[in-house]
Backbone as numpy.savetxt, mean C-alpha at the origin, in Angstrom:
# Nx Ny Nz CAx CAy CAz Cx Cy Cz
-19.25 -15.71 17.44 -20.12 -14.58 17.24 -19.13 -13.72 17.12
-17.91 -13.41 17.96 -17.58 -12.20 18.21 -16.19 -11.98 17.20
-15.67 -11.04 16.86 -14.28 -11.04 15.92 -13.01 -11.14 16.95
-12.28 -11.71 16.93 -11.09 -11.91 17.99 -10.29 -11.41 16.93
-9.69 -11.74 16.49 -8.46 -11.48 15.66 -8.18 -10.92 14.37
-7.64 -9.43 13.90 -7.92 -8.79 13.02 -6.80 -8.13 12.43
-6.52 -8.35 11.28 -5.16 -7.32 10.95 -5.23 -6.47 9.62
-4.74 -5.40 9.79 -5.38 -4.02 9.42 -3.82 -3.55 8.38
-4.07 -3.56 7.28 -3.07 -2.79 6.36 -3.76 -1.75 6.27
-2.61 -0.74 7.21 -3.21 0.73 6.87 -2.58 1.19 5.79
-2.74 1.42 4.61 -1.69 2.11 3.69 -2.25 3.86 3.29
-1.46 4.03 2.50 -1.87 5.47 2.18 -3.28 5.65 1.30
-3.22 4.67 0.10 -4.24 4.36 -0.50 -5.68 3.86 -0.18
-5.03 2.25 0.61 -6.67 1.73 0.70 -5.88 1.18 2.19
-7.13 0.47 2.82 -7.23 0.06 3.57 -7.52 -1.13 3.59
-6.91 -2.26 3.98 -7.19 -3.95 4.01 -7.58 -4.44 5.72
-9.13 -4.85 5.61 -8.63 -5.58 7.11 -9.16 -7.07 6.92
-8.29 -8.00 7.36 -8.16 -9.63 7.47 -9.03 -9.59 8.93
-9.85 -10.72 8.77 -10.42 -11.30 9.85 -10.34 -13.27 9.74
-9.89 -13.38 10.98 -9.40 -14.37 11.54 -10.52 -15.53 11.16
-10.43 -16.53 10.49 -11.46 -17.66 9.64 -12.70 -17.43 8.29
-12.24 -16.02 8.47 -13.03 -15.09 7.39 -12.44 -14.61 5.93
-11.23 -14.33 6.61 -10.56 -13.63 5.24 -10.09 -12.47 4.69
-10.30 -11.65 3.83 -10.18 -10.30 3.43 -11.79 -9.61 3.39
-11.99 -9.15 4.78 -13.50 -8.61 4.83 -13.51 -7.26 4.65
-13.06 -6.40 4.16 -12.89 -4.89 3.46 -11.87 -4.64 2.68
-12.38 -3.87 2.18 -11.02 -3.29 1.26 -11.70 -1.91 0.72
-10.75 -0.49 1.20 -11.53 0.23 0.79 -10.84 1.82 0.55
-10.60 2.60 -0.07 -9.61 3.94 0.36 -9.50 4.32 1.06
-8.53 4.79 1.55 -8.18 5.40 2.80 -8.01 6.95 2.40
-9.70 7.71 2.21 -9.95 8.37 2.01 -11.26 9.08 2.65
-11.18 10.54 3.35 -12.50 11.06 4.11 -12.48 12.64 3.66
-13.97 12.61 3.19 -14.39 13.84 3.06 -14.79 14.74 4.42
-14.67 15.74 4.18 -15.13 16.50 5.35 -15.45 18.07 4.67
-16.42 18.38 5.57 -17.27 19.67 5.71 -15.91 20.93 6.25
-15.67 21.47 5.53 -14.40 22.64 5.89 -14.96 23.88 6.77
-16.31 24.12 7.18 -16.97 25.08 8.04 -17.09 24.43 9.06
-17.40 23.36 9.64 -16.85 22.74 11.21 -16.46 21.07 11.21
-15.07 21.33 10.26 -14.42 19.37 10.68 -15.20 18.31 10.50
-16.40 18.80 9.91 -17.95 17.15 9.82 -17.05 16.08 9.02
-17.56 14.62 9.28 -16.63 13.81 8.46 -18.44 13.96 7.27
-18.14 13.65 6.54 -19.17 13.84 5.02 -19.57 12.23 4.82
-18.31 11.86 4.58 -18.02 10.38 3.67 -16.86 10.00 4.15
-16.34 8.71 4.39 -15.23 7.63 4.63 -15.54 6.63 3.10
-14.10 6.47 3.13 -13.71 4.96 2.51 -14.10 5.11 1.04
-14.81 4.18 0.44 -15.51 4.08 -1.14 -16.71 5.55 -1.19
-17.25 5.46 -0.39 -18.15 6.99 -0.68 -17.55 8.86 -0.69
-16.32 8.71 -0.03 -15.36 9.27 -0.27 -14.61 9.51 -1.37
-14.34 8.57 -1.77 -13.58 8.14 -3.19 -14.38 8.59 -4.49
-15.53 8.48 -4.77 -16.65 8.95 -5.75 -16.47 10.14 -5.61
-16.37 11.13 -4.51 -16.48 12.29 -4.45 -14.98 13.41 -4.67
-13.65 12.46 -4.95 -12.64 13.05 -5.22 -12.28 13.53 -6.82
-12.35 14.92 -6.07 -12.17 15.90 -7.51 -13.33 16.62 -7.79
-14.60 16.30 -7.23 -16.04 16.75 -7.63 -16.65 17.39 -6.55
-16.16 17.63 -5.48 -16.68 18.65 -4.59 -16.56 20.24 -4.86
-17.59 20.48 -3.81 -17.47 22.28 -4.10 -16.47 22.31 -2.88
-16.12 23.73 -2.71 -15.17 24.27 -2.03 -15.53 24.08 -0.40
-16.84 23.85 -0.07 -17.15 23.83 1.02 -16.79 22.52 1.31
-16.08 21.10 0.71 -16.04 20.25 0.73 -14.53 19.49 0.41
-13.85 19.13 1.25 -12.38 18.87 1.38 -12.35 16.95 1.30
-12.02 16.34 0.13 -11.32 14.86 0.23 -9.90 14.72 0.87
-9.53 14.21 1.95 -7.73 14.16 2.25 -8.12 12.64 2.32
-6.43 12.40 2.51 -5.49 11.32 2.75 -5.36 11.20 4.09
-5.90 10.87 5.14 -5.16 11.01 6.56 -3.91 10.15 6.79
-3.84 9.41 5.72 -2.60 8.61 5.77 -1.49 9.51 4.91
-0.23 9.57 4.93 0.90 10.37 4.04 2.14 9.31 4.05
2.45 8.34 3.04 3.95 7.90 2.88 3.71 6.72 3.62
2.50 6.57 3.83 2.44 4.77 5.00 2.42 5.36 6.61
2.38 6.60 6.60 2.35 6.98 8.37 0.91 8.25 8.45
0.68 8.25 9.42 -0.56 9.16 9.84 0.00 10.54 10.11
-1.05 11.50 8.89 -0.58 12.57 8.59 -1.73 13.53 9.41
-2.95 12.95 9.83 -4.24 13.75 10.59 -4.09 12.48 11.97
-4.01 12.42 12.96 -4.36 11.71 13.70 -5.97 11.54 13.95
-6.73 12.76 14.45 -8.14 12.49 14.70 -8.92 11.97 13.96
-8.48 12.23 12.32 -9.40 11.55 11.25 -8.96 10.23 10.89
-7.84 10.02 11.34 -7.29 8.46 11.10 -7.71 7.74 12.08
-7.97 8.04 12.98 -9.14 7.29 14.36 -10.35 7.30 14.07
-10.91 8.04 13.65 -12.31 8.16 12.75 -12.14 7.34 11.66
-11.55 7.27 10.87 -11.55 6.14 9.71 -11.70 4.67 10.33
-10.76 4.66 11.40 -10.44 3.22 12.08 -11.54 2.91 12.55
-11.86 3.43 13.75 -13.28 3.46 14.28 -14.46 3.17 13.32
-15.06 3.59 12.37 -16.02 3.44 11.14 -15.68 1.98 10.55
-14.26 1.71 10.22 -14.04 0.46 9.04 -14.27 -0.71 10.49
-13.64 -0.54 11.86 -13.30 -1.48 12.83 -14.95 -2.17 12.90
-15.97 -1.01 13.52 -17.33 -1.29 13.69 -17.99 -1.78 12.57
-17.53 -1.32 11.33 -18.17 -1.90 10.39 -18.27 -3.69 10.33
-16.66 -4.04 9.83 -16.74 -5.38 10.17 -16.75 -6.03 11.68
-16.96 -5.47 13.04 -17.08 -6.25 13.98 -18.40 -5.98 14.43
-19.17 -4.91 13.88 -20.83 -5.16 14.35 -20.61 -4.13 15.77
-22.30 -3.35 15.52 -22.06 -2.47 17.16 -22.42 -3.63 18.25
-22.95 -4.76 18.05 -22.79 -5.77 19.16 -21.50 -6.13 20.05
-20.84 -6.04 19.26 -19.06 -6.33 20.30 -19.15 -4.91 21.10
-19.21 -3.79 20.83 -18.54 -2.69 21.49 -19.65 -2.31 22.92
-20.85 -2.73 22.31 -22.72 -2.81 23.46 -21.71 -4.00 24.64
-20.99 -5.14 24.38 -20.96 -5.84 25.44 -19.50 -5.74 25.62
-18.89 -4.44 25.08 -17.38 -4.24 26.02 -16.52 -5.05 25.56
-16.81 -5.85 24.47 -15.47 -6.91 23.84 -15.22 -6.05 22.77
-13.54 -6.35 22.63 -12.71 -5.37 21.78 -12.08 -6.80 20.95
-11.81 -6.61 19.99 -10.91 -7.52 18.99 -9.41 -7.37 19.26
-8.38 -8.39 19.54 -7.03 -8.35 19.52 -6.77 -7.69 18.08
-5.80 -6.21 17.85 -5.67 -5.98 16.18 -4.14 -6.09 15.86
-3.64 -6.59 14.52 -2.38 -6.02 14.49 -2.28 -5.34 13.16
-1.77 -3.90 13.47 -1.69 -3.10 11.90 -0.20 -2.79 11.04
0.07 -3.06 10.50 1.36 -3.05 9.09 1.95 -1.49 9.37
3.41 -1.51 9.80 3.68 -0.06 9.63 4.90 -0.31 8.73
5.14 0.78 7.90 6.33 0.85 7.32 7.96 0.74 7.84
8.75 0.13 7.08 10.04 0.11 8.29 11.27 1.19 7.75
11.18 1.62 9.31 11.91 3.19 9.17 11.20 3.98 9.34
9.56 3.76 10.14 9.39 4.84 10.84 9.72 5.08 12.06
9.21 6.45 12.46 10.31 6.91 14.38 8.82 5.99 14.79
9.77 5.90 16.24 9.00 6.04 17.47 7.27 6.42 17.72
7.72 8.06 17.19 6.58 8.67 17.28 5.21 8.27 16.46
5.73 8.23 15.00 4.86 7.50 13.99 3.90 6.50 14.68
4.86 5.27 15.49 4.42 3.79 15.75 3.87 4.41 16.64
4.19 5.26 17.67 3.00 5.21 18.88 1.59 5.93 18.26
1.56 6.79 17.09 0.47 7.32 16.52 -0.06 6.33 16.05
0.30 5.33 15.33 -0.61 4.20 14.81 -0.88 3.42 15.84
-0.74 3.33 16.81 -1.07 2.17 18.13 -2.02 3.33 19.03
-1.81 3.97 19.41 -3.01 5.14 20.11 -4.70 5.12 19.32
-4.19 5.30 18.12 -5.38 5.44 17.27 -6.13 4.05 16.84
-5.44 2.96 16.78 -6.33 1.51 16.49 -6.56 1.65 17.83
-5.96 1.69 19.56 -6.51 1.24 20.53 -7.95 2.03 20.84
-7.84 3.69 20.50 -8.88 4.77 20.57 -9.90 4.12 19.54
-9.61 3.19 18.34 -10.83 3.09 17.22 -11.66 2.05 17.93
-11.01 1.21 19.13 -11.78 0.15 19.90 -10.98 -1.16 19.40
-9.48 -1.61 19.54 -9.11 -2.42 19.65 -8.51 -2.58 21.00
-8.39 -3.70 21.38 -8.14 -4.40 23.01 -6.69 -4.21 23.23
-5.97 -4.81 22.17 -4.23 -5.49 22.18 -3.96 -5.03 20.73
-3.22 -4.36 20.65 -2.88 -3.81 18.84 -1.40 -3.93 19.41
-0.85 -5.09 18.34 0.41 -4.75 18.22 0.74 -4.59 16.28
2.64 -3.60 16.44 2.52 -2.89 15.25 3.39 -4.07 14.68
3.33 -4.76 13.44 3.94 -5.31 12.60 4.78 -4.78 12.11
5.89 -4.74 10.79 6.51 -4.04 9.68 6.07 -4.99 8.25
5.88 -3.82 7.83 5.14 -4.36 6.42 5.33 -5.53 5.75
6.86 -5.29 5.57 7.38 -6.24 4.33 7.18 -7.96 5.09
7.60 -7.74 6.44 7.32 -8.88 7.68 5.74 -9.40 7.38
4.86 -8.86 7.36 3.52 -9.07 7.46 3.08 -9.46 5.88
3.97 -8.61 4.91 3.54 -9.60 3.34 4.17 -10.71 3.26
5.27 -10.93 3.96 6.34 -12.57 3.46 5.48 -13.30 4.17
4.59 -13.05 5.13 3.64 -14.36 5.71 2.70 -14.25 5.22
2.14 -12.84 4.75 0.59 -13.30 3.44 0.70 -13.85 2.63
2.43 -13.96 1.94 2.16 -14.50 0.68 3.01 -16.25 0.73
2.78 -16.18 1.85 3.01 -17.94 2.72 4.43 -18.25 2.52
5.76 -17.20 2.30 6.95 -17.56 2.62 7.82 -18.16 3.36
8.42 -19.39 3.31 8.84 -20.22 4.72 9.78 -19.39 5.21
9.46 -18.03 6.29 9.71 -17.39 6.81 10.55 -17.83 7.95
10.39 -18.79 8.88 11.09 -19.63 9.78 11.88 -20.16 9.81
12.73 -20.14 8.22 13.90 -21.44 7.71 14.82 -20.72 7.79
16.04 -21.15 7.89 17.58 -20.36 7.70 17.40 -20.08 6.25
16.80 -19.34 5.97 17.07 -19.79 4.23 16.65 -17.93 3.48
17.31 -17.58 2.70 16.99 -16.21 2.90 15.67 -15.57 1.17
14.69 -14.96 2.12 13.20 -14.67 1.65 13.02 -13.25 1.60
13.45 -12.79 0.18 13.12 -11.57 -0.39 11.84 -11.01 -0.58
11.40 -9.76 0.28 9.64 -9.67 -0.30 10.08 -7.95 -1.19
9.47 -7.75 -1.79 9.14 -6.28 -2.26 7.49 -6.14 -2.37
7.60 -4.32 -1.70 6.41 -4.47 -1.25 5.66 -2.73 -2.08
5.18 -2.95 -2.82 5.17 -1.45 -3.68 3.95 -1.03 -3.72
3.33 -0.25 -2.32 1.92 0.24 -2.33 1.64 1.43 -2.90
0.76 2.53 -2.02 0.66 3.73 -2.43 1.28 4.55 -2.30
2.16 5.17 -1.13 2.57 5.66 -0.61 4.44 5.43 -0.62
4.47 4.30 -0.20 5.97 4.30 -0.31 6.17 2.48 -0.56
7.47 2.36 -0.85 7.89 1.14 -1.66 9.21 0.22 -0.67
8.98 -1.10 -0.06 9.86 -1.37 1.07 9.94 -2.99 0.02
11.25 -3.15 0.35 12.20 -4.08 0.43 12.85 -4.73 1.45
12.68 -6.58 1.75 13.32 -6.75 2.72 14.01 -8.14 2.34
14.85 -8.61 3.58 15.21 -10.10 3.16 15.22 -10.39 4.88
14.24 -11.84 4.88 13.74 -12.19 6.14 14.19 -13.86 6.38
14.88 -13.90 7.30 15.08 -15.11 7.51 15.11 -15.78 9.19
14.92 -17.12 9.25 14.42 -17.24 10.86 13.57 -16.46 11.64
12.51 -15.81 11.27 11.69 -15.14 11.36 12.12 -13.25 11.95
12.98 -13.04 11.21 13.34 -12.23 11.15 13.75 -11.33 9.93
13.79 -9.51 10.49 14.07 -9.04 9.12 16.10 -8.67 8.96
16.38 -9.91 8.06 18.25 -9.28 8.08 18.21 -7.69 7.63
17.89 -7.85 6.44 18.55 -6.10 6.11 16.78 -5.84 5.15
16.57 -4.31 5.44 15.24 -3.80 4.96 15.78 -2.31 4.54
14.99 -1.65 3.59 14.92 -0.67 3.29 13.70 0.15 2.67
13.37 1.64 2.73 12.59 1.81 2.35 12.52 3.17 1.57
11.65 3.78 0.54 11.56 4.78 -0.17 9.95 5.24 -0.15
10.03 6.25 -0.21 8.57 6.90 -0.21 8.29 7.65 -1.77
8.16 6.24 -2.53 7.82 6.82 -3.78 7.02 4.99 -4.25
5.92 5.74 -4.31 4.92 4.80 -4.65 3.91 4.92 -5.76
2.94 3.96 -5.94 1.43 4.19 -6.89 1.40 6.06 -6.79
1.25 6.47 -5.90 0.77 7.89 -5.95 1.59 8.89 -6.38
3.09 8.52 -6.50 3.92 9.23 -7.61 4.02 8.55 -8.60
3.45 7.89 -9.00 3.29 7.28 -10.31 2.16 7.64 -10.94
0.97 7.79 -10.38 0.05 8.81 -11.05 0.45 10.24 -10.98
1.00 10.33 -10.38 1.57 12.09 -10.66 2.26 12.50 -11.63
3.36 11.52 -11.94 4.25 11.29 -12.79 3.20 11.25 -14.25
2.29 10.64 -14.54 1.31 10.76 -15.32 0.98 11.77 -15.47
0.20 12.21 -15.03 -0.38 13.60 -15.05 0.44 15.01 -15.20
1.80 14.59 -14.97 2.42 15.92 -14.76 3.05 15.61 -16.17
3.36 14.10 -16.80 3.90 14.30 -18.48 2.45 14.78 -19.11
0.98 14.40 -19.36 0.68 14.69 -20.01 0.06 16.22 -20.11
0.46 17.30 -18.48 0.51 18.44 -18.59 1.57 18.99 -19.71
2.47 18.58 -19.36 3.92 19.23 -20.24 3.75 18.63 -21.46
3.38 17.29 -21.78 3.59 17.24 -23.19 2.58 17.61 -24.35
0.77 17.66 -23.79 -0.09 17.98 -24.17 -0.67 19.15 -24.01
-0.32 19.60 -22.48 -0.88 21.29 -22.42 -2.15 20.51 -21.77
-2.56 19.37 -21.32 -3.96 18.92 -20.86 -4.07 18.61 -19.25
-4.78 19.20 -18.46 -4.81 19.18 -17.05 -5.61 17.93 -17.00
-5.38 16.46 -15.99 -6.05 15.51 -15.77 -6.28 15.81 -14.23
-7.05 14.88 -13.59 -7.08 14.70 -12.38 -6.34 13.53 -11.26
-6.73 13.52 -10.53 -6.01 12.05 -9.68 -6.28 11.05 -9.99
-7.54 10.97 -10.15 -8.57 9.80 -10.57 -8.34 9.18 -11.94
-8.02 10.18 -12.66 -8.03 10.07 -14.00 -6.75 9.56 -14.20
-5.61 9.90 -13.89 -4.34 9.63 -14.00 -4.23 7.70 -13.50
-5.00 7.69 -11.82 -4.82 6.19 -11.64 -5.75 5.31 -12.92
-6.30 5.81 -13.42 -7.85 5.11 -14.71 -6.14 4.54 -15.66
-5.53 5.51 -15.93 -4.57 5.61 -16.90 -3.75 4.34 -17.02
-3.10 4.46 -15.66 -1.99 3.34 -15.57 -2.72 2.17 -15.05
-3.99 2.19 -14.40 -4.56 0.70 -14.14 -4.95 -0.04 -15.97
-5.36 0.95 -16.88 -6.01 0.21 -18.34 -4.61 0.20 -18.99
-3.67 1.15 -19.22 -3.04 1.25 -20.18 -1.66 1.25 -19.40
-1.62 1.24 -18.64 -0.09 1.80 -17.95 1.05 -0.01 -17.69
1.96 0.26 -17.86 2.94 -0.64 -18.34 4.49 -0.27 -17.74
5.58 -1.46 -17.19 6.70 -1.00 -16.21 7.65 -0.99 -17.37
7.62 -1.69 -18.49 8.30 -2.36 -19.68 7.50 -1.62 -21.07
8.33 -1.26 -21.99 7.67 -1.29 -23.21 6.95 -2.47 -24.01
5.78 -2.26 -24.93 4.90 -3.23 -25.10 4.68 -3.44 -26.82
5.04 -4.33 -27.81 4.62 -4.64 -28.90 3.17 -4.00 -29.35
2.47 -5.02 -28.33 1.03 -4.27 -28.73 0.59 -3.72 -27.82
0.40 -2.38 -28.58 0.51 -0.83 -27.14 -1.33 -0.97 -27.19
-1.52 -0.76 -25.91 -3.14 -0.58 -25.68 -3.06 1.03 -25.79
-4.58 1.44 -26.00 -4.65 3.05 -26.01 -6.05 3.45 -25.24
-5.77 4.52 -24.75 -6.93 4.88 -24.32 -7.62 6.63 -24.58
-9.05 7.35 -24.53 -9.01 8.19 -24.73 -9.18 8.99 -23.41
-8.40 10.01 -23.18 -7.99 10.48 -22.12 -8.92 12.43 -22.06
-9.64 12.38 -21.29 -10.35 13.94 -21.17 -10.01 15.02 -19.90
-9.76 15.80 -20.07 -9.40 16.88 -18.84 -9.60 18.14 -20.11
-8.91 19.04 -18.98 -8.76 20.47 -19.55 -7.73 21.16 -19.96
-8.05 21.51 -21.38 -6.78 22.66 -21.66 -6.01 23.45 -21.20
-4.86 23.57 -21.13 -4.35 24.69 -20.31 -4.42 26.04 -21.01
-4.58 25.94 -22.29 -4.22 27.08 -23.08 -5.64 27.77 -23.05
-6.58 26.87 -24.11 -7.89 27.41 -23.70 -8.92 27.33 -23.01
-8.82 26.58 -21.66 -9.14 26.62 -20.79 -10.76 25.77 -20.70
-10.59 24.85 -21.97 -11.96 24.36 -22.35 -11.45 23.13 -22.33
-12.73 21.60 -22.28 -12.61 20.43 -21.89 -11.92 20.16 -23.45
-11.11 18.98 -23.53 -10.55 18.62 -24.44 -10.07 17.00 -24.12
-10.40 15.88 -25.42 -10.03 14.88 -25.25 -8.69 14.82 -25.90
-8.35 13.59 -25.98 -6.77 12.93 -26.54 -6.50 11.53 -26.28
-5.68 11.38 -27.04 -5.49 9.49 -27.24 -4.07 9.32 -26.70
-3.96 8.55 -25.87 -2.59 8.13 -25.39 -2.23 6.86 -25.21
-1.28 6.07 -26.08 -1.01 4.77 -25.68 -0.24 4.28 -24.75
-0.04 3.12 -24.83 0.97 2.50 -23.44 2.37 2.97 -23.26
3.22 2.54 -24.83 4.37 3.30 -24.62 4.98 4.73 -24.03
3.79 5.68 -24.38 3.89 6.98 -23.82 3.91 7.17 -22.20
3.31 5.97 -21.88 3.07 5.99 -20.16 4.21 5.38 -19.27
4.99 4.69 -20.26 5.94 3.77 -20.06 7.33 4.88 -19.53
7.09 5.88 -20.76 8.06 7.10 -20.46 7.94 7.84 -19.27
6.82 8.13 -19.74 6.42 9.02 -18.07 6.45 8.37 -16.63
6.58 7.48 -16.86 6.67 6.30 -15.18 7.86 5.99 -15.13
9.08 6.15 -15.75 10.25 5.54 -15.95 11.11 6.29 -14.56
11.11 7.91 -14.14 11.79 7.99 -13.20 11.31 6.90 -11.48
10.11 7.34 -11.61 9.71 6.68 -10.18 10.17 5.38 -10.00
9.67 4.60 -11.03 10.06 2.99 -11.23 11.53 2.57 -10.75
12.45 4.20 -11.66 13.76 3.60 -11.11 14.31 3.69 -9.48
13.40 4.80 -8.94 13.63 4.91 -7.75 12.90 3.57 -6.97
11.94 2.83 -7.13 11.99 1.69 -6.46 13.07 0.43 -7.16
13.17 0.76 -8.38 14.12 0.14 -8.49 15.32 -0.48 -7.33
15.80 1.16 -7.36 17.05 1.27 -6.14 16.92 1.11 -5.05
15.86 1.07 -4.46 15.62 0.34 -2.83 15.52 -0.71 -3.13
15.34 -1.77 -4.04 15.33 -3.13 -4.27 16.80 -3.52 -4.36
17.93 -2.70 -4.95 19.29 -3.02 -5.09 19.77 -2.72 -3.78
19.56 -1.56 -3.65 20.18 -1.44 -2.06 20.45 -2.35 -0.93
18.95 -3.36 -0.67 18.97 -4.59 0.27 19.99 -5.48 -0.59
19.64 -5.89 -1.66 20.56 -7.10 -2.30 22.08 -6.74 -1.96
22.45 -5.60 -2.08 23.78 -4.98 -1.97 24.46 -5.19 -0.40
23.43 -4.79 0.49 23.48 -5.32 1.72 23.62 -6.53 2.26
22.92 -7.77 1.37 21.98 -9.21 2.01 23.92 -10.11 2.00
23.57 -10.62 3.06 25.09 -11.61 3.18 24.71 -12.52 2.29
25.92 -12.99 2.24 26.19 -13.57 0.69 25.63 -15.24 0.66
25.67 -15.98 2.05 24.65 -16.97 1.96 23.32 -16.71 1.73
22.90 -15.91 1.86 21.42 -15.35 1.59 21.11 -14.89 0.46
22.19 -14.37 -0.33 21.84 -13.82 -1.69 21.63 -14.95 -2.44
22.62 -16.19 -2.33 22.77 -17.22 -2.96 21.15 -17.63 -3.42
20.55 -17.59 -1.94 19.46 -18.75 -1.82 18.15 -17.06 -2.65
18.71 -16.13 -2.88 17.50 -15.22 -2.98 17.43 -14.98 -5.07
18.79 -15.54 -5.13 19.03 -15.84 -6.60 18.25 -17.13 -6.74
18.76 -18.18 -6.08 17.90 -19.36 -6.94 16.43 -19.25 -6.63
15.76 -18.93 -5.55 14.45 -18.47 -4.88 13.34 -17.99 -5.52
14.45 -16.31 -5.90 13.65 -15.34 -6.83 13.19 -14.43 -5.48
12.41 -13.04 -5.83 12.12 -12.33 -4.59 10.42 -12.27 -5.34
9.78 -11.93 -3.94 8.33 -12.11 -3.94 7.74 -10.38 -4.09
7.04 -9.90 -4.97 6.40 -8.70 -5.50 4.68 -9.10 -4.96
4.38 -7.77 -3.91 3.55 -8.22 -3.50 3.11 -6.28 -3.17
1.75 -6.01 -3.00 1.05 -4.05 -2.78 0.44 -4.31 -4.52
-0.16 -2.82 -4.25 -0.70 -2.70 -5.12 -0.03 -2.34 -6.65
1.11 -2.23 -6.88 2.28 -1.92 -7.56 2.54 -3.38 -8.51
1.99 -4.25 -7.90 2.46 -5.54 -8.66 1.74 -5.65 -9.26
0.59 -5.23 -9.86 -0.21 -5.11 -10.78 -0.58 -4.42 -11.47
0.84 -3.66 -11.63 1.37 -2.99 -12.83 1.87 -3.69 -13.56
1.59 -3.70 -15.05 1.86 -4.63 -16.37 3.24 -4.92 -16.28
3.98 -5.99 -16.43 5.81 -5.97 -16.49 6.06 -5.68 -15.40
5.30 -5.07 -13.69 6.59 -4.48 -12.84 7.42 -5.66 -12.60
6.63 -7.45 -12.68 7.87 -8.08 -12.36 9.18 -8.58 -12.92
8.51 -8.11 -14.60 9.46 -8.20 -15.37 10.54 -7.10 -15.03
10.32 -6.00 -14.94 11.28 -4.85 -14.92 12.14 -4.85 -13.79
11.43 -4.98 -12.97 12.65 -5.76 -11.53 13.83 -6.81 -11.87
13.23 -7.56 -12.46 13.88 -8.91 -12.74 15.13 -8.33 -14.22
14.71 -7.48 -14.73 15.53 -6.88 -15.98 16.63 -5.60 -14.99
15.97 -5.09 -13.96 17.12 -4.11 -13.14 17.52 -4.39 -12.34
17.56 -5.83 -12.23 18.35 -6.57 -10.62 18.99 -7.78 -10.80
18.72 -8.43 -12.05 19.47 -9.85 -12.42 18.88 -10.64 -11.57
17.70 -10.64 -10.82 16.63 -11.51 -9.68 16.07 -12.16 -10.48
15.30 -13.19 -10.35 14.16 -13.10 -10.95 12.76 -12.88 -9.81
11.93 -12.16 -10.43 11.21 -11.31 -9.29 9.67 -12.12 -10.37
8.87 -12.31 -8.80 7.43 -13.28 -9.24 6.56 -12.26 -8.06
5.27 -11.80 -8.89 4.09 -11.35 -8.01 3.72 -12.21 -7.16
2.76 -12.05 -6.11 2.55 -13.12 -5.21 0.73 -12.92 -5.41
0.27 -14.16 -5.16 -1.12 -14.69 -5.85 -2.08 -13.29 -6.12
-2.15 -12.96 -4.41 -3.21 -11.77 -4.26 -2.38 -10.58 -3.64
-1.67 -10.23 -4.63 -0.93 -8.81 -3.92 -1.27 -8.05 -2.92
-2.44 -7.74 -3.48 -2.98 -6.69 -2.52 -3.51 -6.43 -0.89
-3.38 -8.33 -1.10 -4.01 -8.66 0.16 -3.00 -9.03 0.86
-1.80 -9.40 0.42 -0.83 -10.08 1.43 -0.58 -9.38 2.79
-0.08 -7.93 2.85 0.38 -7.39 3.93 -0.88 -7.40 5.37
-2.58 -7.23 4.93 -3.23 -7.73 5.66 -3.72 -9.28 6.06
-3.45 -9.80 5.29 -3.77 -11.46 5.86 -2.24 -11.65 6.93
-1.62 -11.51 6.35 0.04 -11.80 7.36 0.03 -10.67 8.48
-0.39 -9.58 8.35 -0.93 -9.17 9.83 -1.55 -9.85 11.01
-2.92 -10.04 10.06 -3.51 -10.89 11.08 -3.54 -12.73 11.32
-2.34 -13.40 10.27 -1.58 -14.32 10.72 -0.48 -14.85 11.86
0.07 -13.11 12.01 1.11 -12.96 12.77 0.39 -12.74 14.49
-0.95 -12.21 14.54 -1.17 -12.69 15.96 -2.10 -13.99 16.37
-1.50 -14.89 15.30 -1.74 -16.21 15.69 -0.88 -17.06 16.20
0.41 -16.21 15.94 1.82 -17.09 16.02 2.50 -16.00 16.75
2.06 -15.12 18.00 3.13 -14.17 18.21 3.73 -14.63 19.59
3.75 -15.57 19.80 4.75 -16.80 20.85 6.17 -16.80 20.18
6.18 -17.28 19.06 7.30 -17.42 18.13 8.03 -16.57 17.37
7.10 -15.34 17.04 7.41 -14.33 16.27 7.84 -12.73 17.32
7.55 -13.27 18.82 8.04 -12.30 19.53 9.59 -12.58 19.97
9.91 -13.97 19.65 11.42 -14.21 20.18 12.26 -13.29 19.23
12.11 -13.15 18.30 13.02 -12.56 17.19 12.64 -11.21 16.43
11.25 -10.96 17.25 10.61 -8.99 16.62 10.19 -9.32 18.36
10.77 -8.29 19.38 10.43 -8.25 20.46 9.32 -7.16 20.77
9.26 -6.30 19.63 8.09 -5.22 19.62 6.85 -5.90 19.44
6.45 -6.97 19.08 5.20 -7.57 18.84 4.30 -7.77 19.60
């Protein structure tokens, strides 16, 4: 009857929630629509996404998470409370029963940022809250044998940050992160179209272009899309036709930054574990794994085979939830859990 273990991937772009025994029960955008006059919340999640770029000046749609960490504490708490009550139901809170929650946090966050995530989850209705490093959670969710003395490499390309880590014996041996990921790719697409075609497009349109025709590598049979926006010179609506290889050119810079963080981790990996990674390859998770040819791009850049996980978007939330089931084992190598 009651929800006991909850894993939350508190991302910059999406929030995913895993419940033990039920799998992924919620996937919604990390967006909140606010009435500016009184700071009242108008909409959250999917309802707020519909309003993105379509609101009057009196309503602002914001991301309370930035680069994987809390940018606005009060709004993040309200968003978490909404999502937790949505999956747990009001009955649990009426009876005073609170679930144990594991929340993913990016590698390299400060203790202040960690405390903000912990306190927000407690205030939103968690009984015990455990913070799990994102690559570690992703490795558990992807089903990697992290308890063995072998090198397991995970690359997590999310919305606000890209992270890479080598994991062995339930611990992270090497890890690194860069605050370049899905949102920077969208931004690069919008900037390229503005500079080359004098056309202004919104955040949502840029993301749609990335999803529908985007690719990390040039392709022979190009996909094409009609893109609508506002002409910078005339100020009137205009439509252009854009193809995949144009997008490949537009997003080259952020992709090189992501490849850079993967190379940095490989350079610091001990030789024995490096040989395991060459044999087994690295696993790609996060929303960025859904970009066409992203795995082939990383293979080309690093010389190490790269494979996308089976359900890359869900890996972090699933891994955070499963970490709660093995806390005793994991605490030996990761005391903060």
